[in-house]
C-alpha positions as CSV (number, residue, x, y, z in Angstrom):
1,M,47.1,33.3,-32.3
2,G,42.6,33.3,-32.1
3,K,42.4,30.6,-34.0
4,F,44.5,29.0,-32.0
5,K,42.7,30.0,-29.0
6,S,39.9,29.0,-30.1
7,S,40.6,25.5,-31.1
8,T,41.9,25.1,-27.6
9,T,38.5,26.2,-26.0
10,L,37.0,23.5,-28.1
11,A,39.5,20.9,-27.3
12,A,38.9,21.6,-23.7
13,A,35.1,21.3,-23.9
14,F,35.0,18.2,-26.0
15,L,37.4,17.0,-23.0
16,S,34.8,18.1,-20.3
17,A,32.1,16.6,-22.4
18,L,33.8,13.4,-22.5
19,L,34.9,13.5,-18.5
20,T,31.1,14.6,-17.7
21,A,29.6,11.6,-19.8
22,G,32.2,9.5,-18.1
23,T,30.6,10.3,-14.8
24,A,27.8,9.9,-15.5
25,S,27.8,6.4,-17.1
26,A,29.8,5.5,-13.6
27,K,26.2,6.1,-12.0
28,E,24.1,3.0,-11.5
29,H,20.9,3.2,-13.8
30,I,18.2,2.0,-11.2
31,V,14.5,1.2,-13.0
32,I,11.7,1.2,-10.5
33,G,8.5,-0.3,-11.5
34,E,5.6,2.3,-11.2
35,Q,2.7,1.5,-10.1
36,N,-0.8,4.1,-10.0
37,W,-2.0,3.7,-6.4
38,T,-0.6,6.8,-4.3
39,G,1.0,5.0,-1.5
40,A,3.0,2.8,-4.3
41,V,4.0,6.1,-5.8
42,L,5.2,8.0,-2.5
43,I,7.2,5.1,-1.9
44,Q,8.1,4.8,-5.3
45,H,9.7,8.3,-5.1
46,I,11.2,8.1,-1.7
47,L,13.2,5.4,-2.7
48,G,14.0,7.3,-6.3
49,D,15.3,10.0,-4.1
50,V,17.8,8.3,-1.7
51,I,19.1,6.5,-4.1
52,K,19.7,9.8,-6.5
53,T,20.5,12.4,-3.5
54,R,22.3,9.7,-0.7
55,L,23.9,6.7,-2.6
56,D,24.6,8.9,-6.1
57,G,22.6,6.5,-8.6
58,D,20.2,7.6,-11.8
59,V,16.8,6.4,-11.3
60,S,14.2,6.3,-13.8
61,Y,10.4,4.8,-13.7
62,L,8.7,2.3,-15.8
63,A,4.7,2.2,-15.6
64,G,2.9,-1.1,-15.5
65,D,0.3,-3.1,-13.9
66,V,1.7,-5.3,-11.1
67,A,1.5,-8.7,-13.0
68,V,3.8,-7.5,-16.3
69,L,6.2,-5.6,-13.7
70,F,6.7,-8.8,-11.5
71,A,7.2,-10.7,-14.5
72,A,10.1,-8.1,-15.8
73,A,11.2,-7.8,-12.3
74,A,11.8,-11.5,-12.2
75,K,14.2,-12.0,-15.0
76,D,16.6,-9.9,-13.1
77,N,17.9,-8.0,-16.5
78,G,17.9,-4.5,-15.5
79,A,14.6,-4.0,-17.3
80,V,12.8,-3.6,-14.0
81,D,15.1,-3.4,-10.6
82,V,12.6,-2.5,-7.9
83,L,9.3,-2.8,-7.1
84,A,7.7,-1.2,-4.3
85,D,4.4,-1.7,-2.0
86,I,4.0,-5.3,-2.6
87,W,0.9,-6.7,-0.9
88,M,0.8,-9.7,0.5
89,P,-1.2,-12.1,0.7
90,N,-2.9,-10.5,-2.3
91,Q,0.1,-11.4,-4.6
92,S,0.5,-14.7,-3.1
93,A,1.1,-16.0,-6.7
94,A,3.2,-14.6,-8.2
95,W,5.2,-14.4,-4.7
96,A,5.4,-18.3,-4.9
97,K,6.6,-18.4,-8.7
98,Y,9.1,-15.2,-8.6
99,V,10.2,-14.9,-4.8
100,D,10.1,-18.4,-3.1
101,G,10.0,-20.8,-6.2
102,G,12.1,-20.3,-9.2
103,A,15.3,-18.9,-9.5
104,K,14.7,-16.6,-6.6
105,N,15.5,-13.7,-8.4
106,L,13.5,-11.1,-6.4
107,V,14.7,-10.3,-2.4
108,P,12.1,-8.9,0.0
109,N,13.0,-5.9,2.6
110,K,11.4,-5.9,5.9
111,P,7.7,-5.4,5.4
112,Y,5.0,-2.9,7.1
113,T,1.7,-4.0,8.1
114,G,-1.3,-3.1,6.0
115,E,-4.6,-3.2,7.9
116,Q,-8.1,-3.6,6.8
117,G,-11.7,-3.9,8.3
118,F,-14.7,-1.7,9.6
119,Y,-14.1,1.2,11.0
120,I,-15.6,3.9,13.2
121,P,-14.9,7.5,14.7
122,G,-12.9,7.3,18.2
123,Y,-15.4,10.0,19.7
124,L,-18.1,7.3,18.7
125,Q,-16.3,4.4,20.3
126,D,-15.9,6.7,23.6
127,K,-18.8,7.6,24.0
128,Y,-21.0,4.6,23.3
129,N,-18.6,2.1,23.9
130,V,-18.9,0.5,20.5
131,K,-16.1,-1.8,20.1
132,T,-16.8,-5.3,18.1
133,V,-18.7,-6.2,15.0
134,Y,-21.3,-7.9,17.3
135,D,-21.9,-4.5,19.0
136,L,-23.8,-3.3,15.6
137,A,-26.5,-5.6,16.1
138,K,-27.6,-4.0,19.0
139,P,-30.7,-2.0,17.7
140,E,-29.3,1.1,20.4
141,V,-26.0,1.2,18.4
142,A,-27.5,0.7,14.7
143,K,-29.4,3.8,15.2
144,L,-26.3,5.8,15.7
145,F,-25.7,5.3,12.0
146,A,-28.9,5.8,10.9
147,P,-28.8,9.3,8.7
148,V,-31.3,11.8,9.6
149,G,-34.7,10.7,8.8
150,S,-33.8,6.6,8.2
151,N,-34.5,3.9,11.0
152,K,-31.6,1.9,9.4
153,G,-28.0,2.5,9.9
154,E,-25.6,3.1,6.8
155,L,-22.5,0.6,6.0
156,L,-20.4,2.5,3.5
157,V,-18.9,-0.9,2.2
158,G,-16.9,0.7,-0.3
159,P,-16.3,1.4,-3.8
160,A,-18.5,-0.8,-6.5
161,G,-16.8,-3.4,-7.9
162,W,-14.2,-4.1,-5.4
163,E,-14.3,-7.4,-3.9
164,S,-13.8,-5.9,-0.4
165,T,-17.6,-4.4,-0.8
166,Y,-18.9,-7.4,-1.6
167,I,-17.3,-9.0,1.3
168,G,-18.5,-6.3,4.0
169,Q,-22.3,-7.3,2.9
170,V,-21.2,-10.8,3.6
171,K,-19.8,-9.8,7.1
172,A,-22.9,-7.8,7.7
173,K,-24.8,-10.8,7.5
174,D,-23.0,-13.7,9.2
175,Y,-21.9,-10.8,12.4
176,G,-26.1,-10.6,12.5
177,F,-25.9,-6.7,11.9
178,A,-27.4,-6.7,8.0
179,D,-31.2,-6.2,9.0
180,K,-30.2,-3.2,11.1
181,F,-28.1,-1.4,8.8
182,E,-28.4,-0.4,4.9
183,P,-25.1,-0.8,2.6
184,V,-24.6,1.5,0.7
185,S,-21.2,1.7,-2.0
186,T,-19.7,4.7,-2.9
187,E,-16.2,5.9,-4.2
188,A,-13.5,6.7,-1.7
189,S,-14.5,10.7,-2.2
190,V,-17.7,10.2,-1.2
191,T,-16.9,8.1,1.8
192,Y,-14.4,10.6,3.0
193,A,-16.8,13.6,2.4
194,K,-19.5,11.6,4.9
195,L,-16.7,10.9,7.6
196,A,-16.2,14.6,7.7
197,A,-19.5,15.6,7.8
198,A,-20.1,13.0,10.5
199,Y,-17.2,14.3,12.5
200,K,-18.3,18.0,11.8
201,A,-22.2,17.0,13.4
202,Q,-20.2,14.3,16.3
203,R,-22.7,11.7,14.5
204,G,-21.9,8.2,13.4
205,A,-20.3,6.6,10.4
206,V,-19.0,3.5,9.8
207,F,-17.1,2.0,7.0
208,Y,-14.6,0.0,5.3
209,A,-11.1,1.3,5.3
210,Y,-7.6,0.1,5.5
211,T,-3.9,1.3,6.3
212,P,-2.4,3.3,5.0
213,D,-4.7,5.9,4.0
214,W,-4.6,9.9,4.7
215,I,-7.8,9.6,6.5
216,F,-6.0,7.7,9.5
217,S,-3.6,11.0,9.6
218,A,-6.6,13.5,9.6
219,Y,-8.7,11.3,12.1
220,D,-9.2,9.3,15.1
221,L,-10.4,6.3,13.7
222,R,-11.0,2.9,15.1
223,R,-11.0,-0.2,13.7
224,L,-14.1,-2.7,15.3
225,E,-12.7,-6.0,16.6
226,E,-13.9,-9.3,15.0
227,P,-12.2,-12.9,15.4
228,A,-9.3,-13.7,14.1
229,F,-8.7,-14.8,10.6
230,D,-8.0,-18.7,10.6
231,G,-7.8,-19.6,7.0
232,Y,-9.6,-19.5,3.4
233,A,-12.0,-22.2,3.2
234,Q,-13.3,-21.5,-0.8
235,D,-12.1,-24.0,-3.2
236,N,-10.1,-21.4,-5.5
237,K,-7.6,-20.8,-2.4
238,K,-6.5,-24.5,-2.4
239,G,-2.8,-24.3,-3.0
240,D,-2.9,-21.3,-1.3
241,P,-0.6,-21.2,2.3
242,L,-3.2,-19.8,4.2
243,Y,-5.8,-22.5,2.9
244,K,-7.8,-24.3,5.8
245,A,-10.8,-26.6,4.6
246,D,-12.9,-25.9,7.9
247,G,-11.4,-21.8,7.9
248,C,-13.3,-19.0,9.0
249,W,-13.3,-17.2,5.3
250,Y,-15.3,-18.7,2.5
251,F,-16.1,-16.2,-0.3
252,I,-18.2,-16.6,-3.4
253,S,-17.6,-13.8,-6.1
254,P,-20.7,-12.5,-7.4
255,T,-19.1,-13.1,-11.0
256,V,-19.0,-16.7,-10.0
257,D,-22.7,-17.2,-8.7
258,P,-26.1,-14.7,-8.2
259,D,-26.5,-16.5,-4.9
260,W,-22.8,-15.2,-3.9
261,L,-24.4,-13.3,-0.3
262,K,-26.4,-16.7,0.9
263,K,-23.8,-19.1,-0.3
264,S,-20.6,-16.6,1.2
265,H,-19.2,-17.0,4.9
266,I,-16.9,-15.1,6.7
267,N,-16.7,-14.5,10.6
268,C,-13.5,-13.6,11.2
269,A,-10.9,-10.3,10.5
270,Y,-9.0,-9.7,7.3
271,P,-5.7,-11.3,7.6
272,D,-3.2,-8.6,8.3
273,A,-1.5,-7.6,4.7
274,K,2.1,-7.7,4.7
275,V,3.7,-5.3,2.4
276,Y,7.2,-5.3,0.8
277,V,9.8,-3.8,-1.4
278,L,11.1,-6.3,-3.7
279,S,14.5,-5.7,-5.2
280,A,16.4,-8.0,-8.1
281,R,18.9,-9.8,-6.6
282,S,21.5,-9.1,-9.7
283,L,21.8,-5.6,-7.8
284,E,23.9,-7.1,-5.1
285,K,26.9,-7.6,-7.9
286,R,25.9,-4.1,-9.8
287,A,25.2,-2.1,-7.1
288,P,25.8,-3.5,-3.4
289,R,25.4,-0.3,-2.0
290,I,21.7,0.1,-3.5
291,A,21.0,-3.7,-2.8
292,K,21.8,-3.3,0.8
293,F,19.6,0.0,1.0
294,L,16.7,-1.3,-0.7
295,Q,17.0,-4.7,1.6
296,N,17.3,-2.3,4.6
297,V,14.9,0.4,4.2
298,S,11.3,-0.2,6.0
299,F,8.3,1.7,6.3
300,D,5.9,2.5,9.2
301,T,1.9,3.3,8.2
302,K,1.4,6.3,10.6
303,D,4.1,8.1,8.2
304,L,2.6,6.6,4.9
305,S,-1.0,8.0,6.0
306,E,0.4,11.4,6.9
307,L,2.3,11.2,3.4
308,L,-0.9,10.4,1.8
309,R,-3.1,13.3,3.4
310,Q,-0.5,16.2,2.3
311,V,-0.9,14.5,-1.5
312,E,-4.8,13.5,-1.1
313,Q,-6.0,16.2,0.8
314,D,-3.4,19.3,0.9
315,K,-2.8,18.4,-3.0
316,Q,0.8,18.2,-3.0
317,P,2.9,16.7,-5.6
318,A,3.4,13.2,-4.7
319,E,7.6,13.5,-5.8
320,T,7.8,16.6,-3.5
321,V,6.2,15.6,-0.9
322,A,8.4,12.5,-0.8
323,S,11.7,14.7,-1.2
324,N,10.2,16.5,1.3
325,W,10.0,13.7,3.7
326,V,13.6,12.5,2.7
327,K,14.9,15.9,3.8
328,A,13.5,16.0,6.9
329,N,13.7,12.4,8.3
330,G,17.7,12.4,8.0
331,T,18.1,10.0,11.2
332,K,16.0,7.5,9.7
333,V,17.1,7.2,6.4
334,D,20.7,6.9,7.9
335,R,19.3,3.9,9.6
336,W,19.0,2.8,6.6
337,L,22.2,3.1,5.3
338,E,23.8,2.0,8.0
339,T,24.9,-1.0,6.1
340,Q,26.7,1.1,3.6
341,Q,28.3,3.1,5.8
342,E,29.6,0.2,7.9
343,A,31.1,-1.3,4.8
344,N,32.8,1.7,3.9
C-alpha cells in the first residue's frame, strides 16, 4: 500500500511538472536589447516589468552595442525583439537602413524629446537676466562664472573625447565669448560636483548638459537660448535628411584636421533629439498584446530625470527603481495598455 501511494505521488508530481512546463512555455519570450547607459537601462527594465507583470510575458536581456543590437533586431527572428532609448538623429544611418528602408522590420513608438545645450542655474538667470548664449560675451556676465581668483569665466564643456565637448568650444568661438571663458573638460561626476558647489554658494556655473539627466530633477536649470538649428553643412552629412549646404552647423572633428577649431563653424542650437523604443514587427503576430503595448508606450523626460536621480544620486538599483515606478504609476501604465483592453 505504501509503495502504491509513493508511485501515485510520483505520478502526480510528474503530471504537475508537465503542466507547469506547459504553462511556462505558453508565455511569449521577449528579448530586450541591453544598452549600458542609465537612461536606457531604466527604460529596458520598465518595459520588462510591464511585460512580465501585466502582459504575462517572459523577458530576458541581451547586452551589446547599439549597432550590433540594431542589426540583430532588424533580422526579426527573435534574437532581439526590443530596442530602448534609440536617439535620432544620432542613429540616422541605422534608422534609414532598418526602420525606413529594407524590410521595415522595426516599428517605432511615440518618442520623447531629448534636449542638449549650455545650461545655468535658475537663480542666476532670475537675478542677472542671463538668457542667451550671446549674453556670455558681456564682460559683466562672464565674471559671474569666474572661479575665485580668476578673471576668466569657466565653461564646463564636458568629458574629454566627446564630440559635444569640441562642439562647445566651436560654439564659444562663434558666439563671441571664447576670449572671456576658459574651456574646462571634466567627467560628468566632476561637473555635477561643481554644480552642487555653485548651488550651495549661489555662484555661477555654465556647462554642457542634456535631458533627461538626474540633475534636472535635483536642480532648477535653464538652457541658454540659441538660434534654431537649420541643417548640417559638412560633407560627411551629405545624404542625411538634415543636410543643408548652407546650414548653420559645420563641424570638423579633431581626429580629421588639427585645425578643426578654426575651420569649424556652428552658430545654432543642437537639433532636438527624438528618442524611441523600437520593436520587432513579428511581435504583431507572435505576441500582439505586447506589440501594441510597445508601440503605445511613451516616456516623459521629467519622469526619467527623477528616476535617474534615484539611481545616480540615491544609489538605488535601476531594476528596483523601474519596478517601483511601474507599481506607483498604474494609471499611466493602464493608458499604455488601453489598446489591449479594448481588444479583449
